[in-house]
C-alpha positions in Angstrom: -3.2 151.9 90.1 -5.1 152.3 93.4 -3.6 149.6 95.5 -3.3 152.0 98.4 -7.1 151.8 98.8 -7.1 148.0 99.4 -8.6 146.6 102.6 -6.0 146.2 105.4 -5.9 142.7 106.9 -6.7 142.1 110.6 -3.8 141.2 112.9 -3.4 137.6 114.2 -4.2 138.5 117.8 -5.0 135.1 119.1 -1.6 133.4 118.6 -0.7 134.2 122.1 -4.2 134.3 123.5 -4.8 130.7 122.5 -2.4 129.5 125.2 -4.7 130.6 127.9 -7.6 128.6 129.3 -10.2 131.2 130.3 -10.8 133.3 127.2 -13.9 135.2 126.1 -13.8 136.5 122.5 -16.2 139.2 121.2 -16.3 140.8 117.8 -17.9 143.7 116.1 -17.7 144.7 112.4 -15.9 141.4 111.6 -17.5 138.8 109.4 -17.2 135.0 109.8 -14.5 134.7 107.1 -12.3 137.4 108.7 -12.8 135.9 112.2 -11.9 132.4 111.0 -8.7 133.7 109.5 -8.0 135.7 112.6 -8.4 132.7 114.9 -5.8 130.8 112.9 -7.4 130.0 109.5 -7.1 126.2 109.5 -9.3 124.5 112.1 -8.4 121.4 114.0 -11.5 119.5 113.0 -13.3 119.9 116.3 -17.0 120.7 116.0 -17.7 124.2 117.2 -20.9 125.2 119.1 -23.5 127.1 117.1 -22.3 130.6 116.2 -18.7 129.8 117.0 -15.8 129.3 114.7 -13.4 126.3 114.1 -10.2 126.9 116.0 -6.6 125.9 115.4 -4.5 123.4 117.4 -3.6 124.7 120.9 -6.6 127.0 121.3 -8.8 125.7 124.1 -12.5 124.7 123.8 -13.4 127.7 126.0 -12.6 130.1 123.1 -15.3 128.5 120.9 -18.0 129.0 123.5 -18.2 132.8 123.4 -17.4 134.2 120.0 -20.2 136.8 120.4 -21.1 139.5 117.8 -21.8 142.7 119.8 -24.2 143.8 117.0 -26.4 140.8 117.7 -26.1 140.1 121.4 -29.2 140.3 123.7 -28.9 143.6 125.5 -30.7 142.5 128.7 -28.1 139.9 129.5 -24.4 140.2 130.2 -22.0 138.0 128.2 -20.6 136.5 131.4 -21.7 136.7 135.1 -18.2 136.1 136.5 -14.8 137.7 135.8 -12.8 136.0 133.0 -9.1 135.5 132.7 -8.8 137.1 129.3 -11.2 139.1 127.2 -10.4 139.7 123.5 -12.4 142.3 121.6 -11.9 142.3 117.8 -13.2 145.3 115.9 -13.0 145.7 112.1 -12.4 149.5 112.3 -12.4 152.4 114.7 -16.0 153.1 113.7 -16.9 149.6 114.9 -14.9 150.0 118.1 -16.9 153.1 118.9 -20.1 151.3 118.3 -19.1 148.7 120.9 -18.9 151.4 123.6 -22.7 151.6 123.7 -22.8 148.0 125.0 -19.7 148.1 127.2 -21.8 147.2 130.2 -22.2 143.7 128.8 -18.5 143.0 129.0 -17.4 141.2 132.2 -14.3 142.1 134.3 -11.0 140.6 133.1 -7.5 140.6 134.3 -6.1 140.5 130.8 -7.8 142.5 128.0 -6.8 142.6 124.4 -8.4 145.0 121.9 -7.6 144.7 118.2 -8.7 147.1 115.4 -8.2 145.8 111.9 -7.7 149.1 110.0 -6.9 152.6 111.1 -6.6 155.2 108.2 -3.5 157.3 108.1 -5.3 160.4 109.3 -5.6 159.1 112.8 -2.8 159.1 115.4 -1.4 156.1 117.2 -3.9 155.1 119.9 -2.5 155.9 123.3 -5.2 155.3 125.9 -5.5 157.4 129.0 -6.7 155.9 132.2 -10.0 157.1 133.6 -10.8 157.8 137.2 -12.1 154.2 137.7 -10.2 152.8 140.8 -9.5 149.6 138.9 -6.8 151.3 136.8 -4.5 151.4 139.8 -4.2 147.6 139.4 -2.6 148.0 135.9 0.5 145.9 135.7 1.4 146.2 132.0 0.1 147.7 128.7 1.4 147.1 125.2 0.3 148.9 122.1 1.6 147.8 118.8 1.0 148.2 115.1 0.6 145.0 113.0 0.6 144.8 109.2 0.8 148.5 108.5 -2.4 150.1 110.0 -3.8 147.4 112.2 -3.4 147.9 116.0 -3.5 145.7 119.0 -3.7 146.9 122.6 -3.0 144.5 125.4 -3.5 145.4 129.1 -2.8 143.2 132.1 -4.1 143.9 135.6 -3.4 142.4 139.0 -7.1 142.4 139.7 -10.0 142.1 137.1 -11.1 145.4 135.7 -14.5 145.9 134.0 -13.5 145.4 130.3 -15.9 148.2 129.3 -13.7 150.7 131.0 -10.7 149.7 128.9 -12.9 149.6 125.8 -14.1 153.2 126.4 -10.5 154.4 127.0 -9.3 152.6 123.8 -12.2 154.1 121.7 -11.2 157.6 122.9 -7.5 156.9 122.1 -8.3 155.9 118.6 -10.0 159.2 118.1 -7.2 161.3 119.5 -8.3 161.1 123.2 -10.8 164.0 123.4 -13.4 164.0 126.1 -15.9 161.9 124.3 -19.6 161.4 125.2 -23.0 162.1 123.8 -24.8 165.2 125.0 -28.1 164.8 126.8 -30.7 163.3 126.8 -29.5 160.2 128.5 -30.8 157.2 126.5 -31.7 153.6 127.5 -31.3 151.1 124.7 -33.3 147.9 124.3 -33.7 145.3 121.6 -31.2 144.1 119.0 -28.7 146.1 117.0 -28.5 148.9 119.6 -24.8 149.6 118.8 -25.9 151.5 115.7 -27.9 154.1 117.7 -25.5 155.7 120.3 -22.0 155.1 118.9 -19.2 156.1 121.2 -21.6 156.9 124.1 -20.3 155.5 127.4 -23.3 156.8 129.4 -25.9 154.5 127.8 -28.3 152.5 130.0 -29.0 149.0 128.7 -32.4 147.5 129.6 -34.5 144.5 128.6 -37.1 145.1 126.0 -39.8 147.2 127.7 -42.9 145.4 128.8 -45.2 146.3 131.6 -43.2 147.1 134.7 -39.8 146.6 133.0 -39.1 150.1 131.6 -36.5 152.1 133.6 -37.8 155.1 135.4 -37.0 158.7 134.6 -34.4 158.7 137.3 -32.4 156.3 135.1 -32.8 157.8 131.7 -34.7 160.4 129.7 -35.8 158.2 126.7 -35.9 154.6 125.8 -35.1 153.5 122.3 -36.1 149.9 121.3 -34.1 148.8 118.2 -35.3 146.0 115.9 -39.0 146.6 116.8 -41.7 146.5 114.2 -43.7 149.7 113.9 -46.9 149.4 116.0 -45.3 146.6 118.0 -46.7 147.9 121.3 -43.5 149.1 122.9 -44.8 152.5 123.9 -46.5 153.6 127.1 -49.9 151.9 127.5 -51.1 154.6 129.8 -51.7 152.3 132.8 -50.3 152.9 136.2 -47.0 151.1 136.9 -47.6 148.1 139.2 -44.4 148.6 141.1 -45.3 152.2 142.0 -42.1 153.7 140.5 -42.0 157.2 139.0 -43.3 158.1 135.6 -41.8 156.1 132.8 -39.7 157.9 130.2 -41.0 158.0 126.6 -40.3 155.0 124.5 -39.3 155.2 120.8 -39.4 152.1 118.6 -37.2 151.8 115.5 -37.1 148.9 113.0 -34.0 146.9 112.5 -32.6 145.8 109.1 -35.7 146.3 107.0 -35.3 144.1 103.9 -37.4 144.4 100.7 -39.3 141.2 101.5 -40.9 142.9 104.5 -43.0 145.1 102.4 -44.9 142.1 101.0 -46.0 141.1 104.5 -49.6 141.8 105.5 -49.9 144.8 107.8 -46.4 146.1 107.3 -46.6 149.9 106.5 -45.3 151.3 103.3 -42.0 153.1 103.7 -42.9 156.2 101.8 -45.4 157.2 104.5 -44.8 157.9 107.4 -41.1 157.3 107.0 -38.6 160.1 107.9 -34.9 160.4 108.5 -35.3 159.4 112.1 -35.9 155.8 111.0 -32.2 155.6 109.8 -29.5 155.0 112.4 -27.4 158.1 112.9 -24.0 158.8 111.4 -21.2 158.7 114.0 -19.6 162.1 113.2 -16.5 161.4 115.2 -15.7 158.5 112.9 -17.4 159.5 109.6 -16.7 163.2 108.7 -14.8 165.3 106.1 -11.4 164.5 107.6 -9.0 163.5 104.9 -10.9 165.1 102.0 -8.7 165.6 98.9 -9.3 168.8 97.0 -7.6 167.4 93.9 -8.1 163.6 93.8 -6.1 161.5 91.3 -8.9 159.3 90.1 -12.2 159.9 88.4 -15.8 159.0 89.4 -16.6 155.6 90.7 -20.0 153.9 91.0 -22.2 153.0 94.0 -23.9 149.8 92.8 -25.1 146.4 93.8 -22.5 143.6 94.2 -23.5 140.3 95.8 -26.7 141.7 97.4 -25.0 144.7 99.0 -24.0 148.1 97.9 -20.4 148.5 96.9 -18.1 151.3 95.6 -16.6 150.3 92.3 -13.9 152.0 90.2 -13.0 150.8 86.7 -14.4 147.4 87.5 -12.6 147.0 90.8 -14.5 146.8 94.0 -13.0 149.3 96.5 -15.3 148.5 99.4 -18.4 146.5 100.1 -20.7 148.2 102.7 -22.2 146.2 105.5 -25.6 144.7 105.2 -26.8 147.1 107.9 -25.6 150.1 105.8 -23.0 151.0 108.5 -20.2 152.9 106.8 -16.8 152.9 108.5 -13.9 155.3 108.5 -11.9 152.6 106.6 -14.6 152.5 103.9 -14.4 156.3 103.5 -10.5 156.2 103.4 -10.7 153.8 100.4 -12.8 156.4 98.5 -10.8 159.5 99.1 -8.8 159.3 95.9 -12.0 159.2 93.8 -13.6 162.3 92.4 -17.0 161.1 93.6 -19.6 158.4 93.2 -22.5 157.9 90.8 -25.4 156.2 92.5 -27.0 153.4 90.4 -30.4 152.9 91.9 -31.5 149.2 92.2 -33.5 147.3 94.7 -30.9 144.6 94.9 -29.1 145.9 98.0 -30.2 144.9 101.5 -33.1 147.3 102.0 -34.2 150.9 101.9 -33.0 151.9 105.4 -29.5 150.5 104.9 -29.3 152.1 101.5 -30.3 155.5 102.8 -27.8 155.0 105.6 -24.9 154.5 103.2 -25.8 157.6 101.3 -26.2 159.7 104.4 -22.8 158.6 105.8 -21.0 159.2 102.5 -22.5 162.7 102.3 -21.5 163.4 105.9 -17.9 162.4 104.9 -18.1 164.9 102.0 -17.8 162.3 99.3 -19.3 164.0 96.2 -22.5 162.1 95.2 -24.3 162.2 91.9 -27.7 160.4 92.1 -30.2 161.4 89.4 -33.8 160.4 89.6 -33.9 159.1 93.2 -36.7 156.6 93.8 -39.6 157.4 96.1 -38.5 155.1 98.8 -35.3 157.0 99.5 -36.6 160.6 99.6 -38.3 160.6 103.0 -35.4 158.7 104.6 -32.7 161.1 103.4 -34.8 164.2 103.7 -35.9 166.6 101.0 -32.8 168.9 101.1 -30.2 166.1 100.9 -32.2 164.3 98.2 -32.4 167.5 96.1 -28.7 168.1 96.5 -27.5 164.7 95.3 -30.0 164.5 92.5 -29.4 168.1 91.2 -25.8 167.8 89.9 -24.1 166.1 87.0 -20.5 165.0 86.4 -20.0 168.1 84.3 -21.1 170.3 87.2 -18.3 168.8 89.3 -15.5 168.8 86.6 -13.8 171.8 88.3 -12.1 171.1 91.6 -13.5 174.2 93.3 -17.1 173.4 92.2 -16.6 169.8 93.4 -15.5 171.0 96.8 -18.4 173.4 97.1 -20.8 170.5 96.4 -18.9 168.4 99.0 -19.2 171.2 101.7 -22.9 171.5 101.1 -23.4 167.7 101.4 -21.4 167.4 104.6 -23.2 170.4 106.2 -26.7 168.9 105.5 -25.8 165.3 106.3 -23.9 166.0 109.5 -26.6 168.2 110.9 -29.6 166.1 109.8 -28.1 162.6 110.1 -25.4 163.0 112.8 -25.9 161.6 116.2 -26.8 164.9 117.8 -29.3 165.8 115.0 -30.8 162.4 115.0 -31.5 162.4 118.7 -32.9 165.9 118.7 -35.4 164.7 116.1 -36.1 161.4 118.0 -36.8 163.3 121.2 -38.5 166.4 119.8 -41.5 167.2 122.0 -40.8 164.1 124.1 -38.0 165.2 126.4 -38.4 168.9 127.4 -35.4 170.8 128.6 -32.9 169.2 126.2 -31.3 170.3 123.0 -29.0 173.2 124.0 -26.3 172.0 121.5 -28.4 172.8 118.5 -27.4 176.5 118.4 -24.0 177.0 119.9 -23.3 180.2 121.8 -20.4 182.0 120.2 -18.7 185.2 121.2 -16.9 187.0 118.4 -14.0 189.2 119.6 -13.1 191.9 117.1 -10.4 194.4 118.0 -9.4 197.3 115.7 -7.4 200.4 115.3 -9.3 201.5 112.2 -12.6 203.4 112.7 -13.2 203.3 109.0 -13.4 199.5 109.0 -15.8 199.0 111.9 -19.0 199.2 109.8 -17.6 196.6 107.4 -16.4 194.3 110.1 -19.7 194.4 112.0 -21.5 193.6 108.8 -19.4 190.4 108.4 -20.4 189.4 112.0 -24.0 190.2 111.4 -24.4 187.9 108.4 -23.4 184.8 110.4 -26.2 182.2 110.8 -26.7 179.0 112.7 -25.1 180.2 115.9 -26.2 182.3 118.9 -24.1 185.4 118.5 -22.5 187.9 120.8 -20.1 190.6 119.6 -17.3 192.0 121.8 -15.7 195.0 120.0 -12.4 196.3 121.2 -11.5 199.9 120.1 -7.7 200.2 120.2 -7.1 203.9 120.1 -10.5 204.6 118.4 -13.0 206.8 120.3 -16.3 205.2 121.0 -18.2 208.2 119.5 -16.8 207.4 116.0 -18.4 203.9 115.9 -21.6 204.2 117.9 -23.8 204.3 114.7 -22.2 201.2 113.2 -23.1 199.1 116.2 -26.6 200.5 116.9 -29.6 198.3 116.3 -27.9 194.9 115.9 -30.0 191.8 116.6 -27.5 190.3 119.0 -25.8 191.5 122.2 -22.9 193.9 121.7 -20.2 194.9 124.2 -17.9 197.8 123.2 -14.8 198.8 125.2 -12.0 201.3 124.7 -8.5 199.9 125.2 -5.4 201.9 126.1 -3.7 202.7 122.8 -0.4 201.9 124.4 -1.3 198.3 125.0 0.1 195.7 122.7 -2.4 194.0 120.4 -2.3 190.7 122.4 -3.2 192.5 125.6 -6.2 194.1 123.9 -7.4 190.8 122.6 -7.2 189.4 126.1 -9.4 192.2 127.4 -11.9 191.3 124.8 -11.9 187.6 125.4 -12.3 188.3 129.2 -15.6 190.1 128.4 -16.9 187.2 126.3 -19.7 185.1 127.7 -20.3 182.4 125.0 -19.5 178.8 125.3 -17.2 179.3 122.3 -15.0 182.3 121.6 -13.6 183.3 118.2 -11.4 186.0 116.8 -12.4 187.8 113.6 -10.4 190.5 111.8 -11.7 193.8 110.8 -10.9 193.8 107.1 -11.5 190.1 105.9 -14.6 188.6 104.3 -16.5 185.8 106.0 -19.2 183.5 104.5 -22.5 183.3 106.4 -21.8 179.8 107.6 -18.2 180.5 108.8 -19.0 180.2 112.5 -21.5 177.4 112.1 -19.0 175.3 110.2 -16.3 175.9 112.8 -18.7 174.8 115.5 -19.7 171.7 113.5 -16.0 170.8 113.1 -15.6 171.0 116.9 -18.4 168.4 117.1 -16.9 166.0 114.6 -13.2 166.3 115.6 -13.2 167.1 119.3 -10.1 169.2 118.6 -9.3 171.9 121.1 -8.7 174.7 118.5 -10.5 175.0 115.2 -9.7 177.3 112.3 -9.6 177.7 108.5 -6.7 178.4 106.1 -6.0 181.7 104.4 -6.6 179.9 101.1 -8.3 182.8 99.3 -6.5 186.1 99.4 -7.5 189.4 97.7 -4.3 191.4 96.9 -5.7 194.9 97.0 -2.6 196.6 95.7 -2.8 194.8 92.3 -6.5 193.9 92.5 -6.0 190.1 92.1 -7.5 187.2 94.0 -5.4 184.1 94.5 -6.3 180.6 95.7 -3.3 179.2 97.5 -2.6 175.5 97.8 -3.5 174.5 101.3 -4.3 171.1 102.9 -7.7 171.2 104.6 -9.9 169.0 106.8 -6.8 167.8 108.7 -4.9 168.4 111.9 -2.3 171.2 111.6 0.2 173.2 113.6 -1.6 176.5 113.0 -4.6 178.1 111.3 -5.4 181.6 110.0 -5.4 184.1 112.8 -8.7 185.6 111.7 -10.5 182.3 112.2 -9.4 181.0 115.6 -12.3 179.2 117.3 -12.1 177.5 120.7 -13.9 177.0 124.0 -13.5 179.7 126.7 -12.1 176.9 128.9 -9.2 176.3 126.5 -8.5 180.0 126.2 -8.2 180.3 129.9 -6.2 177.1 130.3 -3.4 178.3 128.0 -3.4 181.8 129.5 -4.8 183.6 126.5 -2.7 185.6 124.0 0.8 186.7 124.7 0.9 190.5 125.3 3.0 191.2 122.2 2.2 193.6 119.3 2.5 191.0 116.5 2.3 187.2 115.8 -0.3 186.8 118.6 -2.2 184.1 116.6 0.9 182.0 116.0 1.9 182.3 119.6 -1.5 181.1 120.8 -1.3 178.1 118.5 2.1 177.2 120.0 0.6 177.4 123.5 -2.2 175.1 122.5 0.2 172.5 121.0 2.5 172.8 124.0 -0.4 172.1 126.3 -1.3 168.9 124.4 -4.1 170.3 122.4 -4.9 169.6 118.8 -5.5 172.1 116.1 -7.9 171.2 113.2 -8.2 173.1 109.9 -11.5 173.0 108.1 -12.1 174.0 104.5 -11.1 177.4 103.3 -14.3 178.4 101.4 -15.8 180.6 104.1 -12.9 183.1 104.4 -11.2 185.6 102.1 -8.1 187.4 103.5 -7.8 191.0 102.4 -4.2 192.0 101.9 -3.5 195.8 101.8 0.0 197.3 102.0 2.1 195.3 104.4 2.6 198.1 106.9 -1.2 198.0 107.6 -1.1 194.5 109.1 0.4 192.8 112.1 1.3 190.0 109.6 3.8 191.9 107.4 4.7 189.6 104.6 5.3 191.4 101.3 2.9 190.9 98.4 5.3 188.5 96.6 4.6 186.0 99.5 1.1 185.5 98.1 2.2 185.0 94.5 4.3 181.9 94.9 4.3 178.8 92.9 2.0 176.9 95.3 -1.0 179.0 94.2 -3.7 176.9 92.6 -5.2 179.7 90.5 -5.9 183.4 90.4 -8.5 185.8 89.2 -8.2 189.4 88.0 -10.2 191.5 90.4 -12.2 190.4 93.4 -13.5 186.8 93.4 -15.7 184.9 95.9 -16.8 181.3 95.6 -20.5 180.5 95.9 -20.4 179.6 99.6 -19.4 183.2 100.5 -22.8 184.3 99.2 -21.5 187.8 98.3 
């Protein structure tokens, strides 16, 4: 029934590797049973060192010396002090591979590097790594990328001179995510302790440092904040206020966070109760580049599953079948989420049998960030401060009956993902961790967005400006282009707005694309977007587009024209559209991009019609990716065809692919109209 959701096996990557003598094997997100099978399943009877696995015939003893789990390694010490002949990194999923990037400095140089990822969901493209500016890439002799057993991937690179394996790891992690520029915004963090991979996933700019004691903390020239993972609260890792004996500059602030907090810890003398002073910042962040709404199904084929205890961990279960068992740490992977997409949602069955309160809250936050509809009545006290009041109220305030309708279910999903991505994503988590500690950081919290709105219709200006003015969660600027409309006719409509407004009059003879280019040239925001003068926009339209830019890294973001009001017959239709996926084009009234991208592709073609489609073509031709978010923030108004640059007849919007229709004007709850 749901065999497509089954776990993909890891590829047998060591069949060829085993013939070499100088091999270092590291893993992340792969348990002992998976690794044993990966190394050849049947051992040859040799005794393996502590922490290593039995190996098959033909695999040298050196392999057994260094099967290191990157989630457990000692951060202050590299895995090898000299270059190795062959380094093999085995990651369970893309999410795990991205976590490994945070500790890439621990990996030694190697002439041969193999990176294997056990499961890559269908949404992601083939991983084709791009070399960085590191001079070692000029020694590349050969690279092979192959798929094994459906969606498992292996990348093998050979160099004439050893290259730091961390460089190849970072390139591979970018490749598995579609090769965007991928780093964490400031502040720059130093990580110490154990389990640090969970705190800065995908960040190649991390500083690794021994656990801070007196005189050992890096100075502010090295980092802005130090996070010590796996430390007990009150463990004395903070600044003791004494002068540094080595005379270095002022130390950066130190933040301590506990590791995997099991239930038994709360019985130990002196250990604080979780309900106070716990808060969401105790939970490792959600890696939004790996865990996000991508792949969400608007009409899933299966019903509700359960999130319950199985074997001491939380598991997603459907009709008695275990779809996925979550890690003891609470880390949720992209492969876990992919196995749940065909479910209508999950009922949470609260029990204390899972691995602990922090891992439990972490699973819930990640599933919410992925947009998996959650129903969790009567949440216990221990989870409320970890999830935050808003997210707790949202998952506990709905029933299965409330989500029986597909549209209501999607509205709930969008609300979940908004809250969870902003409160529990890496950027939100680090803003909270460094609040008041690192002055001068946090410019990404409110993106600067310039709205370019060009019109020939003076009678629509007041309405159009009102749609811009209701936007929230962004730092707004409006650039209003009047295409044959005198400024005097619209001055009152733009007076007294609470954000900067630039109005210009364009030559009426110019084609529409040229007028848009004039408007975009006047924009000063980090992001620029096009809005149309007669369409309706929900108040979170721009904020959701900016959020999608964070979690996808796509060059161009937009929404579908899923909801259309046909003014001639007074009917609203919901058209069938795939959402939360990469597409060839998006609705022209929702184009959202960086100013840099707009300038790179040369802007709009100076033509009177089809300007939006031509821009999408230019982005694709330049190698950019276009991502389509949900369609619940946008309603297209369709008047008579001659009043639009997009001149499809009304019958175009009444096809068989429509999902439903309403008499009159209809707006879903997220529009807040």
